[in-house]
TORKOL-4160 file (C-alpha; in steps of 0.2 Angstrom, whole numbers, padded with zeros to 4 digits, m for minus):
487
<pt num="1" X="m0001" Y="0002" Z="0000"/>
<pt num="2" X="0014" Y="0012" Z="0005"/>
<pt num="3" X="0024" Y="0008" Z="m0009"/>
<pt num="4" X="0009" Y="0012" Z="m0021"/>
<pt num="5" X="0007" Y="0027" Z="m0013"/>
<pt num="6" X="0024" Y="0034" Z="m0017"/>
<pt num="7" X="0022" Y="0030" Z="m0034"/>
<pt num="8" X="0006" Y="0040" Z="m0037"/>
<pt num="9" X="0016" Y="0053" Z="m0028"/>
<pt num="10" X="0031" Y="0053" Z="m0039"/>
<pt num="11" X="0018" Y="0050" Z="m0054"/>
<pt num="12" X="0010" Y="0066" Z="m0050"/>
<pt num="13" X="0025" Y="0076" Z="m0046"/>
<pt num="14" X="0034" Y="0072" Z="m0064"/>
<pt num="15" X="0017" Y="0073" Z="m0073"/>
<pt num="16" X="0014" Y="0092" Z="m0063"/>
<pt num="17" X="0013" Y="0106" Z="m0075"/>
<pt num="18" X="0028" Y="0117" Z="m0076"/>
<pt num="19" X="0022" Y="0136" Z="m0076"/>
<pt num="20" X="0031" Y="0151" Z="m0084"/>
<pt num="21" X="0036" Y="0152" Z="m0103"/>
<pt num="22" X="0047" Y="0139" Z="m0109"/>
<pt num="23" X="0065" Y="0147" Z="m0117"/>
<pt num="24" X="0067" Y="0147" Z="m0136"/>
<pt num="25" X="0081" Y="0156" Z="m0145"/>
<pt num="26" X="0072" Y="0173" Z="m0150"/>
<pt num="27" X="0076" Y="0175" Z="m0169"/>
<pt num="28" X="0091" Y="0187" Z="m0173"/>
<pt num="29" X="0092" Y="0198" Z="m0187"/>
<pt num="30" X="0109" Y="0195" Z="m0194"/>
<pt num="31" X="0118" Y="0201" Z="m0208"/>
<pt num="32" X="0124" Y="0191" Z="m0222"/>
<pt num="33" X="0141" Y="0198" Z="m0222"/>
<pt num="34" X="0151" Y="0208" Z="m0213"/>
<pt num="35" X="0151" Y="0224" Z="m0217"/>
<pt num="36" X="0172" Y="0226" Z="m0220"/>
<pt num="37" X="0173" Y="0207" Z="m0225"/>
<pt num="38" X="0191" Y="0205" Z="m0232"/>
<pt num="39" X="0194" Y="0197" Z="m0249"/>
<pt num="40" X="0206" Y="0184" Z="m0240"/>
<pt num="41" X="0199" Y="0172" Z="m0226"/>
<pt num="42" X="0207" Y="0157" Z="m0220"/>
<pt num="43" X="0198" Y="0142" Z="m0209"/>
<pt num="44" X="0209" Y="0145" Z="m0195"/>
<pt num="45" X="0198" Y="0148" Z="m0180"/>
<pt num="46" X="0197" Y="0130" Z="m0173"/>
<pt num="47" X="0217" Y="0132" Z="m0173"/>
<pt num="48" X="0230" Y="0138" Z="m0161"/>
<pt num="49" X="0232" Y="0155" Z="m0171"/>
<pt num="50" X="0244" Y="0165" Z="m0159"/>
<pt num="51" X="0259" Y="0151" Z="m0166"/>
<pt num="52" X="0256" Y="0159" Z="m0185"/>
<pt num="53" X="0268" Y="0174" Z="m0178"/>
<pt num="54" X="0281" Y="0157" Z="m0178"/>
<pt num="55" X="0287" Y="0165" Z="m0160"/>
<pt num="56" X="0294" Y="0151" Z="m0150"/>
<pt num="57" X="0292" Y="0164" Z="m0133"/>
<pt num="58" X="0276" Y="0168" Z="m0135"/>
<pt num="59" X="0270" Y="0152" Z="m0138"/>
<pt num="60" X="0277" Y="0147" Z="m0121"/>
<pt num="61" X="0270" Y="0163" Z="m0113"/>
<pt num="62" X="0252" Y="0161" Z="m0118"/>
<pt num="63" X="0255" Y="0141" Z="m0113"/>
<pt num="64" X="0262" Y="0149" Z="m0095"/>
<pt num="65" X="0246" Y="0162" Z="m0092"/>
<pt num="66" X="0234" Y="0149" Z="m0096"/>
<pt num="67" X="0240" Y="0138" Z="m0084"/>
<pt num="68" X="0247" Y="0150" Z="m0069"/>
<pt num="69" X="0235" Y="0165" Z="m0072"/>
<pt num="70" X="0227" Y="0171" Z="m0057"/>
<pt num="71" X="0209" Y="0176" Z="m0067"/>
<pt num="72" X="0207" Y="0160" Z="m0075"/>
<pt num="73" X="0209" Y="0151" Z="m0059"/>
<pt num="74" X="0195" Y="0163" Z="m0052"/>
<pt num="75" X="0187" Y="0159" Z="m0066"/>
<pt num="76" X="0187" Y="0139" Z="m0064"/>
<pt num="77" X="0182" Y="0142" Z="m0042"/>
<pt num="78" X="0165" Y="0152" Z="m0046"/>
<pt num="79" X="0162" Y="0136" Z="m0059"/>
<pt num="80" X="0164" Y="0126" Z="m0048"/>
<pt num="81" X="0154" Y="0137" Z="m0035"/>
<pt num="82" X="0140" Y="0135" Z="m0047"/>
<pt num="83" X="0141" Y="0118" Z="m0049"/>
<pt num="84" X="0138" Y="0118" Z="m0028"/>
<pt num="85" X="0125" Y="0129" Z="m0031"/>
<pt num="86" X="0115" Y="0118" Z="m0045"/>
<pt num="87" X="0114" Y="0102" Z="m0035"/>
<pt num="88" X="0110" Y="0111" Z="m0019"/>
<pt num="89" X="0094" Y="0117" Z="m0030"/>
<pt num="90" X="0092" Y="0102" Z="m0039"/>
<pt num="91" X="0089" Y="0089" Z="m0021"/>
<pt num="92" X="0074" Y="0097" Z="m0017"/>
<pt num="93" X="0068" Y="0088" Z="m0031"/>
<pt num="94" X="0072" Y="0072" Z="m0022"/>
<pt num="95" X="0065" Y="0064" Z="m0007"/>
<pt num="96" X="0075" Y="0070" Z="0007"/>
<pt num="97" X="0081" Y="0055" Z="0020"/>
<pt num="98" X="0088" Y="0055" Z="0037"/>
<pt num="99" X="0091" Y="0042" Z="0052"/>
<pt num="100" X="0093" Y="0046" Z="0069"/>
<pt num="101" X="0096" Y="0041" Z="0084"/>
<pt num="102" X="0092" Y="0043" Z="0105"/>
<pt num="103" X="0097" Y="0038" Z="0120"/>
<pt num="104" X="0094" Y="0045" Z="0138"/>
<pt num="105" X="0090" Y="0043" Z="0157"/>
<pt num="106" X="0080" Y="0056" Z="0165"/>
<pt num="107" X="0070" Y="0059" Z="0181"/>
<pt num="108" X="0053" Y="0063" Z="0181"/>
<pt num="109" X="0044" Y="0071" Z="0195"/>
<pt num="110" X="0035" Y="0059" Z="0207"/>
<pt num="111" X="0023" Y="0073" Z="0216"/>
<pt num="112" X="0019" Y="0079" Z="0196"/>
<pt num="113" X="m0002" Y="0079" Z="0192"/>
<pt num="114" X="0001" Y="0064" Z="0179"/>
<pt num="115" X="0004" Y="0047" Z="0184"/>
<pt num="116" X="0022" Y="0039" Z="0181"/>
<pt num="117" X="0013" Y="0025" Z="0170"/>
<pt num="118" X="0022" Y="0011" Z="0179"/>
<pt num="119" X="0040" Y="0018" Z="0179"/>
<pt num="120" X="0049" Y="0025" Z="0193"/>
<pt num="121" X="0054" Y="0042" Z="0193"/>
<pt num="122" X="0072" Y="0036" Z="0184"/>
<pt num="123" X="0068" Y="0030" Z="0170"/>
<pt num="124" X="0078" Y="0025" Z="0152"/>
<pt num="125" X="0071" Y="0029" Z="0134"/>
<pt num="126" X="0080" Y="0025" Z="0119"/>
<pt num="127" X="0074" Y="0027" Z="0100"/>
<pt num="128" X="0081" Y="0024" Z="0082"/>
<pt num="129" X="0072" Y="0030" Z="0067"/>
<pt num="130" X="0071" Y="0034" Z="0048"/>
<pt num="131" X="0062" Y="0049" Z="0042"/>
<pt num="132" X="0059" Y="0055" Z="0026"/>
<pt num="133" X="0050" Y="0072" Z="0018"/>
<pt num="134" X="0046" Y="0075" Z="0000"/>
<pt num="135" X="0038" Y="0091" Z="m0008"/>
<pt num="136" X="0027" Y="0088" Z="m0021"/>
<pt num="137" X="0034" Y="0098" Z="m0036"/>
<pt num="138" X="0014" Y="0099" Z="m0045"/>
<pt num="139" X="0018" Y="0117" Z="m0051"/>
<pt num="140" X="0036" Y="0114" Z="m0057"/>
<pt num="141" X="0042" Y="0130" Z="m0043"/>
<pt num="142" X="0059" Y="0116" Z="m0041"/>
<pt num="143" X="0061" Y="0113" Z="m0059"/>
<pt num="144" X="0062" Y="0130" Z="m0064"/>
<pt num="145" X="0073" Y="0134" Z="m0050"/>
<pt num="146" X="0084" Y="0121" Z="m0057"/>
<pt num="147" X="0083" Y="0125" Z="m0072"/>
<pt num="148" X="0088" Y="0145" Z="m0068"/>
<pt num="149" X="0103" Y="0136" Z="m0058"/>
<pt num="150" X="0109" Y="0123" Z="m0072"/>
<pt num="151" X="0108" Y="0140" Z="m0082"/>
<pt num="152" X="0119" Y="0151" Z="m0069"/>
<pt num="153" X="0129" Y="0135" Z="m0070"/>
<pt num="154" X="0132" Y="0137" Z="m0090"/>
<pt num="155" X="0134" Y="0154" Z="m0089"/>
<pt num="156" X="0149" Y="0152" Z="m0074"/>
<pt num="157" X="0156" Y="0140" Z="m0089"/>
<pt num="158" X="0157" Y="0153" Z="m0105"/>
<pt num="159" X="0162" Y="0166" Z="m0091"/>
<pt num="160" X="0178" Y="0156" Z="m0088"/>
<pt num="161" X="0178" Y="0153" Z="m0106"/>
<pt num="162" X="0177" Y="0173" Z="m0110"/>
<pt num="163" X="0192" Y="0174" Z="m0097"/>
<pt num="164" X="0202" Y="0163" Z="m0106"/>
<pt num="165" X="0200" Y="0170" Z="m0123"/>
<pt num="166" X="0203" Y="0187" Z="m0116"/>
<pt num="167" X="0220" Y="0180" Z="m0106"/>
<pt num="168" X="0229" Y="0174" Z="m0124"/>
<pt num="169" X="0223" Y="0190" Z="m0131"/>
<pt num="170" X="0229" Y="0198" Z="m0121"/>
<pt num="171" X="0248" Y="0190" Z="m0118"/>
<pt num="172" X="0249" Y="0192" Z="m0137"/>
<pt num="173" X="0245" Y="0209" Z="m0137"/>
<pt num="174" X="0255" Y="0213" Z="m0123"/>
<pt num="175" X="0269" Y="0204" Z="m0131"/>
<pt num="176" X="0269" Y="0213" Z="m0147"/>
<pt num="177" X="0268" Y="0231" Z="m0136"/>
<pt num="178" X="0283" Y="0224" Z="m0129"/>
<pt num="179" X="0291" Y="0219" Z="m0143"/>
<pt num="180" X="0288" Y="0239" Z="m0150"/>
<pt num="181" X="0295" Y="0246" Z="m0135"/>
<pt num="182" X="0309" Y="0238" Z="m0137"/>
<pt num="183" X="0312" Y="0244" Z="m0157"/>
<pt num="184" X="0309" Y="0260" Z="m0152"/>
<pt num="185" X="0323" Y="0259" Z="m0139"/>
<pt num="186" X="0333" Y="0254" Z="m0151"/>
<pt num="187" X="0328" Y="0270" Z="m0165"/>
<pt num="188" X="0330" Y="0281" Z="m0150"/>
<pt num="189" X="0348" Y="0275" Z="m0145"/>
<pt num="190" X="0354" Y="0276" Z="m0162"/>
<pt num="191" X="0348" Y="0292" Z="m0165"/>
<pt num="192" X="0353" Y="0300" Z="m0150"/>
<pt num="193" X="0371" Y="0290" Z="m0156"/>
<pt num="194" X="0371" Y="0299" Z="m0171"/>
<pt num="195" X="0366" Y="0317" Z="m0163"/>
<pt num="196" X="0382" Y="0315" Z="m0149"/>
<pt num="197" X="0393" Y="0313" Z="m0165"/>
<pt num="198" X="0387" Y="0328" Z="m0171"/>
<pt num="199" X="0387" Y="0337" Z="m0157"/>
<pt num="200" X="0407" Y="0333" Z="m0153"/>
<pt num="201" X="0410" Y="0337" Z="m0172"/>
<pt num="202" X="0400" Y="0354" Z="m0171"/>
<pt num="203" X="0410" Y="0358" Z="m0153"/>
<pt num="204" X="0427" Y="0356" Z="m0162"/>
<pt num="205" X="0420" Y="0368" Z="m0178"/>
<pt num="206" X="0415" Y="0379" Z="m0165"/>
<pt num="207" X="0430" Y="0379" Z="m0156"/>
<pt num="208" X="0439" Y="0381" Z="m0173"/>
<pt num="209" X="0426" Y="0396" Z="m0176"/>
<pt num="210" X="0420" Y="0386" Z="m0191"/>
<pt num="211" X="0401" Y="0388" Z="m0186"/>
<pt num="212" X="0393" Y="0398" Z="m0174"/>
<pt num="213" X="0386" Y="0395" Z="m0157"/>
<pt num="214" X="0368" Y="0395" Z="m0162"/>
<pt num="215" X="0371" Y="0380" Z="m0174"/>
<pt num="216" X="0381" Y="0372" Z="m0159"/>
<pt num="217" X="0365" Y="0375" Z="m0148"/>
<pt num="218" X="0354" Y="0370" Z="m0160"/>
<pt num="219" X="0362" Y="0352" Z="m0163"/>
<pt num="220" X="0365" Y="0350" Z="m0143"/>
<pt num="221" X="0345" Y="0355" Z="m0143"/>
<pt num="222" X="0341" Y="0338" Z="m0154"/>
<pt num="223" X="0354" Y="0327" Z="m0145"/>
<pt num="224" X="0344" Y="0330" Z="m0129"/>
<pt num="225" X="0328" Y="0328" Z="m0136"/>
<pt num="226" X="0332" Y="0313" Z="m0142"/>
<pt num="227" X="0340" Y="0306" Z="m0126"/>
<pt num="228" X="0324" Y="0311" Z="m0115"/>
<pt num="229" X="0314" Y="0298" Z="m0126"/>
<pt num="230" X="0328" Y="0283" Z="m0119"/>
<pt num="231" X="0320" Y="0285" Z="m0103"/>
<pt num="232" X="0302" Y="0285" Z="m0106"/>
<pt num="233" X="0304" Y="0272" Z="m0119"/>
<pt num="234" X="0314" Y="0264" Z="m0103"/>
<pt num="235" X="0299" Y="0265" Z="m0093"/>
<pt num="236" X="0285" Y="0258" Z="m0105"/>
<pt num="237" X="0296" Y="0243" Z="m0108"/>
<pt num="238" X="0296" Y="0239" Z="m0088"/>
<pt num="239" X="0280" Y="0243" Z="m0083"/>
<pt num="240" X="0274" Y="0232" Z="m0099"/>
<pt num="241" X="0283" Y="0218" Z="m0092"/>
<pt num="242" X="0275" Y="0220" Z="m0074"/>
<pt num="243" X="0261" Y="0220" Z="m0083"/>
<pt num="244" X="0265" Y="0205" Z="m0094"/>
<pt num="245" X="0271" Y="0194" Z="m0080"/>
<pt num="246" X="0255" Y="0197" Z="m0070"/>
<pt num="247" X="0245" Y="0190" Z="m0085"/>
<pt num="248" X="0258" Y="0175" Z="m0082"/>
<pt num="249" X="0254" Y="0173" Z="m0066"/>
<pt num="250" X="0269" Y="0180" Z="m0057"/>
<pt num="251" X="0277" Y="0193" Z="m0049"/>
<pt num="252" X="0283" Y="0208" Z="m0059"/>
<pt num="253" X="0300" Y="0204" Z="m0068"/>
<pt num="254" X="0309" Y="0204" Z="m0084"/>
<pt num="255" X="0301" Y="0194" Z="m0099"/>
<pt num="256" X="0310" Y="0184" Z="m0112"/>
<pt num="257" X="0311" Y="0190" Z="m0131"/>
<pt num="258" X="0311" Y="0182" Z="m0147"/>
<pt num="259" X="0309" Y="0186" Z="m0164"/>
<pt num="260" X="0309" Y="0205" Z="m0164"/>
<pt num="261" X="0295" Y="0214" Z="m0171"/>
<pt num="262" X="0299" Y="0216" Z="m0190"/>
<pt num="263" X="0302" Y="0196" Z="m0190"/>
<pt num="264" X="0286" Y="0190" Z="m0184"/>
<pt num="265" X="0273" Y="0183" Z="m0197"/>
<pt num="266" X="0258" Y="0191" Z="m0199"/>
<pt num="267" X="0244" Y="0179" Z="m0197"/>
<pt num="268" X="0229" Y="0177" Z="m0208"/>
<pt num="269" X="0214" Y="0183" Z="m0208"/>
<pt num="270" X="0201" Y="0171" Z="m0200"/>
<pt num="271" X="0184" Y="0165" Z="m0209"/>
<pt num="272" X="0166" Y="0166" Z="m0203"/>
<pt num="273" X="0149" Y="0174" Z="m0205"/>
<pt num="274" X="0141" Y="0184" Z="m0194"/>
<pt num="275" X="0130" Y="0171" Z="m0190"/>
<pt num="276" X="0142" Y="0160" Z="m0185"/>
<pt num="277" X="0146" Y="0173" Z="m0169"/>
<pt num="278" X="0130" Y="0164" Z="m0159"/>
<pt num="279" X="0140" Y="0147" Z="m0155"/>
<pt num="280" X="0157" Y="0155" Z="m0155"/>
<pt num="281" X="0159" Y="0168" Z="m0143"/>
<pt num="282" X="0159" Y="0163" Z="m0127"/>
<pt num="283" X="0150" Y="0181" Z="m0120"/>
<pt num="284" X="0137" Y="0178" Z="m0132"/>
<pt num="285" X="0131" Y="0160" Z="m0126"/>
<pt num="286" X="0135" Y="0167" Z="m0108"/>
<pt num="287" X="0122" Y="0180" Z="m0111"/>
<pt num="288" X="0111" Y="0170" Z="m0116"/>
<pt num="289" X="0113" Y="0158" Z="m0102"/>
<pt num="290" X="0108" Y="0171" Z="m0091"/>
<pt num="291" X="0090" Y="0175" Z="m0101"/>
<pt num="292" X="0087" Y="0156" Z="m0099"/>
<pt num="293" X="0090" Y="0157" Z="m0079"/>
<pt num="294" X="0081" Y="0174" Z="m0079"/>
<pt num="295" X="0067" Y="0165" Z="m0088"/>
<pt num="296" X="0064" Y="0151" Z="m0079"/>
<pt num="297" X="0064" Y="0162" Z="m0063"/>
<pt num="298" X="0046" Y="0169" Z="m0068"/>
<pt num="299" X="0039" Y="0151" Z="m0070"/>
<pt num="300" X="0047" Y="0150" Z="m0051"/>
<pt num="301" X="0039" Y="0166" Z="m0045"/>
<pt num="302" X="0021" Y="0161" Z="m0053"/>
<pt num="303" X="0020" Y="0144" Z="m0045"/>
<pt num="304" X="0018" Y="0153" Z="m0028"/>
<pt num="305" X="0003" Y="0157" Z="m0032"/>
<pt num="306" X="m0003" Y="0139" Z="m0030"/>
<pt num="307" X="m0004" Y="0126" Z="m0015"/>
<pt num="308" X="0013" Y="0119" Z="m0009"/>
<pt num="309" X="0011" Y="0100" Z="m0004"/>
<pt num="310" X="0023" Y="0090" Z="0009"/>
<pt num="311" X="0025" Y="0072" Z="0013"/>
<pt num="312" X="0033" Y="0067" Z="0029"/>
<pt num="313" X="0035" Y="0050" Z="0036"/>
<pt num="314" X="0043" Y="0040" Z="0048"/>
<pt num="315" X="0048" Y="0023" Z="0053"/>
<pt num="316" X="0058" Y="0016" Z="0069"/>
<pt num="317" X="0058" Y="0009" Z="0087"/>
<pt num="318" X="0056" Y="0016" Z="0104"/>
<pt num="319" X="0057" Y="0009" Z="0120"/>
<pt num="320" X="0063" Y="0011" Z="0138"/>
<pt num="321" X="0076" Y="m0003" Z="0138"/>
<pt num="322" X="0086" Y="m0008" Z="0124"/>
<pt num="323" X="0087" Y="m0025" Z="0125"/>
<pt num="324" X="0070" Y="m0022" Z="0117"/>
<pt num="325" X="0072" Y="m0007" Z="0106"/>
<pt num="326" X="0070" Y="m0021" Z="0092"/>
<pt num="327" X="0056" Y="m0030" Z="0096"/>
<pt num="328" X="0040" Y="m0030" Z="0086"/>
<pt num="329" X="0030" Y="m0020" Z="0103"/>
<pt num="330" X="0043" Y="m0006" Z="0100"/>
<pt num="331" X="0040" Y="0000" Z="0082"/>
<pt num="332" X="0034" Y="0017" Z="0079"/>
<pt num="333" X="0027" Y="0025" Z="0061"/>
<pt num="334" X="0019" Y="0043" Z="0056"/>
<pt num="335" X="0015" Y="0047" Z="0039"/>
<pt num="336" X="0008" Y="0065" Z="0036"/>
<pt num="337" X="0005" Y="0077" Z="0021"/>
<pt num="338" X="0004" Y="0095" Z="0022"/>
<pt num="339" X="m0006" Y="0108" Z="0009"/>
<pt num="340" X="m0002" Y="0127" Z="0010"/>
<pt num="341" X="m0011" Y="0137" Z="m0001"/>
<pt num="342" X="m0006" Y="0157" Z="0003"/>
<pt num="343" X="m0023" Y="0169" Z="0003"/>
<pt num="344" X="m0016" Y="0185" Z="0008"/>
<pt num="345" X="0001" Y="0190" Z="0006"/>
<pt num="346" X="0000" Y="0210" Z="0003"/>
<pt num="347" X="0009" Y="0207" Z="m0015"/>
<pt num="348" X="0023" Y="0198" Z="m0010"/>
<pt num="349" X="0020" Y="0185" Z="m0023"/>
<pt num="350" X="0015" Y="0196" Z="m0036"/>
<pt num="351" X="0028" Y="0210" Z="m0032"/>
<pt num="352" X="0042" Y="0192" Z="m0036"/>
<pt num="353" X="0033" Y="0189" Z="m0053"/>
<pt num="354" X="0035" Y="0207" Z="m0059"/>
<pt num="355" X="0053" Y="0206" Z="m0053"/>
<pt num="356" X="0057" Y="0190" Z="m0063"/>
<pt num="357" X="0048" Y="0196" Z="m0079"/>
<pt num="358" X="0058" Y="0213" Z="m0080"/>
<pt num="359" X="0072" Y="0203" Z="m0074"/>
<pt num="360" X="0070" Y="0191" Z="m0090"/>
<pt num="361" X="0066" Y="0206" Z="m0099"/>
<pt num="362" X="0084" Y="0216" Z="m0095"/>
<pt num="363" X="0092" Y="0199" Z="m0098"/>
<pt num="364" X="0084" Y="0200" Z="m0115"/>
<pt num="365" X="0089" Y="0216" Z="m0121"/>
<pt num="366" X="0106" Y="0215" Z="m0115"/>
<pt num="367" X="0108" Y="0198" Z="m0125"/>
<pt num="368" X="0102" Y="0207" Z="m0141"/>
<pt num="369" X="0112" Y="0220" Z="m0138"/>
<pt num="370" X="0128" Y="0209" Z="m0135"/>
<pt num="371" X="0124" Y="0201" Z="m0152"/>
<pt num="372" X="0124" Y="0219" Z="m0159"/>
<pt num="373" X="0141" Y="0225" Z="m0152"/>
<pt num="374" X="0149" Y="0208" Z="m0157"/>
<pt num="375" X="0144" Y="0212" Z="m0175"/>
<pt num="376" X="0152" Y="0230" Z="m0171"/>
<pt num="377" X="0169" Y="0223" Z="m0164"/>
<pt num="378" X="0171" Y="0210" Z="m0178"/>
<pt num="379" X="0169" Y="0226" Z="m0192"/>
<pt num="380" X="0180" Y="0237" Z="m0182"/>
<pt num="381" X="0193" Y="0224" Z="m0181"/>
<pt num="382" X="0192" Y="0221" Z="m0201"/>
<pt num="383" X="0192" Y="0239" Z="m0206"/>
<pt num="384" X="0205" Y="0244" Z="m0192"/>
<pt num="385" X="0217" Y="0229" Z="m0200"/>
<pt num="386" X="0215" Y="0235" Z="m0217"/>
<pt num="387" X="0218" Y="0252" Z="m0213"/>
<pt num="388" X="0235" Y="0250" Z="m0202"/>
<pt num="389" X="0243" Y="0240" Z="m0216"/>
<pt num="390" X="0238" Y="0253" Z="m0230"/>
<pt num="391" X="0247" Y="0267" Z="m0216"/>
<pt num="392" X="0260" Y="0255" Z="m0215"/>
<pt num="393" X="0263" Y="0253" Z="m0232"/>
<pt num="394" X="0263" Y="0274" Z="m0233"/>
<pt num="395" X="0273" Y="0276" Z="m0218"/>
<pt num="396" X="0287" Y="0265" Z="m0225"/>
<pt num="397" X="0287" Y="0276" Z="m0239"/>
<pt num="398" X="0288" Y="0293" Z="m0229"/>
<pt num="399" X="0303" Y="0284" Z="m0220"/>
<pt num="400" X="0311" Y="0280" Z="m0235"/>
<pt num="401" X="0308" Y="0297" Z="m0243"/>
<pt num="402" X="0314" Y="0307" Z="m0228"/>
<pt num="403" X="0328" Y="0296" Z="m0227"/>
<pt num="404" X="0334" Y="0303" Z="m0242"/>
<pt num="405" X="0331" Y="0321" Z="m0237"/>
<pt num="406" X="0340" Y="0319" Z="m0222"/>
<pt num="407" X="0355" Y="0312" Z="m0231"/>
<pt num="408" X="0353" Y="0327" Z="m0246"/>
<pt num="409" X="0352" Y="0342" Z="m0232"/>
<pt num="410" X="0366" Y="0336" Z="m0223"/>
<pt num="411" X="0376" Y="0334" Z="m0240"/>
<pt num="412" X="0369" Y="0352" Z="m0246"/>
<pt num="413" X="0374" Y="0360" Z="m0230"/>
<pt num="414" X="0392" Y="0353" Z="m0229"/>
<pt num="415" X="0392" Y="0359" Z="m0246"/>
<pt num="416" X="0388" Y="0376" Z="m0239"/>
<pt num="417" X="0374" Y="0377" Z="m0252"/>
<pt num="418" X="0356" Y="0378" Z="m0235"/>
<pt num="419" X="0356" Y="0383" Z="m0215"/>
<pt num="420" X="0357" Y="0369" Z="m0201"/>
<pt num="421" X="0340" Y="0371" Z="m0200"/>
<pt num="422" X="0337" Y="0362" Z="m0215"/>
<pt num="423" X="0347" Y="0346" Z="m0208"/>
<pt num="424" X="0338" Y="0348" Z="m0190"/>
<pt num="425" X="0321" Y="0348" Z="m0199"/>
<pt num="426" X="0325" Y="0330" Z="m0209"/>
<pt num="427" X="0334" Y="0322" Z="m0196"/>
<pt num="428" X="0318" Y="0328" Z="m0183"/>
<pt num="429" X="0304" Y="0322" Z="m0196"/>
<pt num="430" X="0313" Y="0306" Z="m0199"/>
<pt num="431" X="0316" Y="0300" Z="m0181"/>
<pt num="432" X="0297" Y="0305" Z="m0178"/>
<pt num="433" X="0294" Y="0294" Z="m0193"/>
<pt num="434" X="0302" Y="0280" Z="m0188"/>
<pt num="435" X="0291" Y="0280" Z="m0172"/>
<pt num="436" X="0278" Y="0281" Z="m0179"/>
<pt num="437" X="0280" Y="0267" Z="m0191"/>
<pt num="438" X="0284" Y="0256" Z="m0178"/>
<pt num="439" X="0272" Y="0259" Z="m0167"/>
<pt num="440" X="0260" Y="0256" Z="m0181"/>
<pt num="441" X="0268" Y="0239" Z="m0185"/>
<pt num="442" X="0264" Y="0233" Z="m0167"/>
<pt num="443" X="0247" Y="0239" Z="m0170"/>
<pt num="444" X="0245" Y="0231" Z="m0189"/>
<pt num="445" X="0251" Y="0216" Z="m0180"/>
<pt num="446" X="0238" Y="0218" Z="m0164"/>
<pt num="447" X="0225" Y="0219" Z="m0176"/>
<pt num="448" X="0224" Y="0201" Z="m0180"/>
<pt num="449" X="0224" Y="0196" Z="m0164"/>
<pt num="450" X="0211" Y="0208" Z="m0161"/>
<pt num="451" X="0200" Y="0198" Z="m0174"/>
<pt num="452" X="0202" Y="0180" Z="m0167"/>
<pt num="453" X="0199" Y="0187" Z="m0151"/>
<pt num="454" X="0180" Y="0196" Z="m0157"/>
<pt num="455" X="0178" Y="0181" Z="m0171"/>
<pt num="456" X="0179" Y="0166" Z="m0155"/>
<pt num="457" X="0179" Y="0151" Z="m0163"/>
<pt num="458" X="0187" Y="0133" Z="m0157"/>
<pt num="459" X="0203" Y="0142" Z="m0152"/>
<pt num="460" X="0195" Y="0144" Z="m0136"/>
<pt num="461" X="0192" Y="0125" Z="m0133"/>
<pt num="462" X="0211" Y="0121" Z="m0138"/>
<pt num="463" X="0216" Y="0136" Z="m0126"/>
<pt num="464" X="0205" Y="0128" Z="m0113"/>
<pt num="465" X="0213" Y="0111" Z="m0115"/>
<pt num="466" X="0230" Y="0119" Z="m0111"/>
<pt num="467" X="0223" Y="0127" Z="m0093"/>
<pt num="468" X="0224" Y="0110" Z="m0088"/>
<pt num="469" X="0242" Y="0103" Z="m0091"/>
<pt num="470" X="0253" Y="0106" Z="m0077"/>
<pt num="471" X="0265" Y="0122" Z="m0087"/>
<pt num="472" X="0280" Y="0130" Z="m0079"/>
<pt num="473" X="0282" Y="0147" Z="m0077"/>
<pt num="474" X="0302" Y="0145" Z="m0084"/>
<pt num="475" X="0305" Y="0153" Z="m0096"/>
<pt num="476" X="0311" Y="0141" Z="m0112"/>
<pt num="477" X="0328" Y="0135" Z="m0116"/>
<pt num="478" X="0328" Y="0143" Z="m0131"/>
<pt num="479" X="0322" Y="0160" Z="m0125"/>
<pt num="480" X="0336" Y="0174" Z="m0121"/>
<pt num="481" X="0338" Y="0190" Z="m0109"/>
<pt num="482" X="0328" Y="0205" Z="m0113"/>
<pt num="483" X="0336" Y="0216" Z="m0129"/>
<pt num="484" X="0341" Y="0199" Z="m0137"/>
<pt num="485" X="0331" Y="0189" Z="m0150"/>
<pt num="486" X="0330" Y="0169" Z="m0153"/>
<pt num="487" X="0339" Y="0166" Z="m0170"/>
C-alpha cells in the first residue's frame, strides 16, 4: 500500500504542470556578411592561431599564462561554486531521507499531576528512526529553480571560457607592444648616438671658428630631445613587462624575448559568417544562459500562487529498555501530508513575479545588445586591420623619403648650400616617422589578435584544454635575455 502511494506521488510530481514560459532562442537579425569583409580569409578559427607569429617565446608565454593566470583560476572556482548551487537546488526534486537515534536517562517528578505509568521517577528511553520528507513539485517551482541554476552554471562556464579568450589576446597584444617598445628604444638609442657624434663634431668646429654658437646649440638641443625619449621608453618597457608578468601569474619582473617585431610572421584573417558568432563567442553564449535563467525564474515565481504539498514519514522503534528496542511492540511509524495555500500576501508573490518578468526583459535586451556589439567589434577589427596595413605601407614610403631627404640635406649643408636648420628639420622628421612606423607595425599585428578575439572559435576550446596542463613558468630554453632575439 505504501509502495503504491509513493509511486502515485512520484507520478504526480513528474507529471505536474510547469508554469512560466519555456525558453526558445529568439530570432536574431544577422547581416549576410560583415560590412568590411576581407577578400582573403582562412579557416583558422579552430587552431592555435598565435603560433602563426612563429615565435616560440610567445607560444610559451601563452602556455604559462593559461596554466598560472589568477583570473582563469578565479573563473574556474566560480564554476565550482555554481556547480554546488546547482546540485543544492536540484536536491529539492528528490525525497530528503535522514536517520537518527537517541538514548536518554531522566528523572520525572514523582509529585507531578500525571501518573508515572508504571515507571519509576528515574527511567531510560531509547529510540531509532528513519524519516523522509518530500515536496511534490506539482506546479514546477523546483524544476524551474533547477533550470535556472543549471543555466547559471553554464553561464559561469562560458564566463570562464571568455576569460581564457581575453587572456590569450591580452598576452599576445602585450608581447607585441613590448617588442614595439624595444624597437623604438633601439631607434632612439641609434638616433641619440648619431646626434652625439654631431654634437662632438660641431663642438670642434665651434672651437675652430667654423660654426656659430647658435648652430652648436641647435645640435645640442636635438641630441637632448632624442636622449629624453630613452628613459620614457625604458619606463614603458618596464611597465609592460610588469603587466605581462601578472598575466603570467607571476610577480613583476623581466620578460624573455623571441623574434623582433619585424621578424614576426603576419597571421591570416580568420573566416566566419556573422551568424557564427552566436555559437563561437563565449560572451554571447554566457548572455544567452543568463537569459535562460531569468526566463525560468518567472515560472518559479508564478508557482508561488499555487498550493505547496509536502509528504513526511517516519519509521522507527522506541523503548524504555535497549534490549527490547528492536522487538515488534517497539515499532513506531507516522505518515503525514501538508498543503499550504497562500491566501493573502499583500503583494509579496505578485511583486516577485513582476520582478522576475522585468529581470527577464533586461536579460533579453542585454543579450540582443551583446549580439549587436559583437557585430560591431568584428566590423571595427576588420576595417582597422585593413587600414592599418595601408597606413603602414604609406609610412614605409615616408621613412624612405625622409631618409633620402636627411642624407641630401646634410650633404647640402656640408657643401654650404643651405643652413643647418634644414638638416635638423629632416632628421627630426625622420626620427618621428621611424617611431610612428614602429607603433603602426605593432598595431597592425595586434589587429589580427583582436580579430581572433572578437570572432571567437574553437581555438578557445584548444586553449581551455591547455589550462589543465601543468605548465612551468620557467622561460623556454631557447629564450634569451631582454633585448636579445632567438635565431
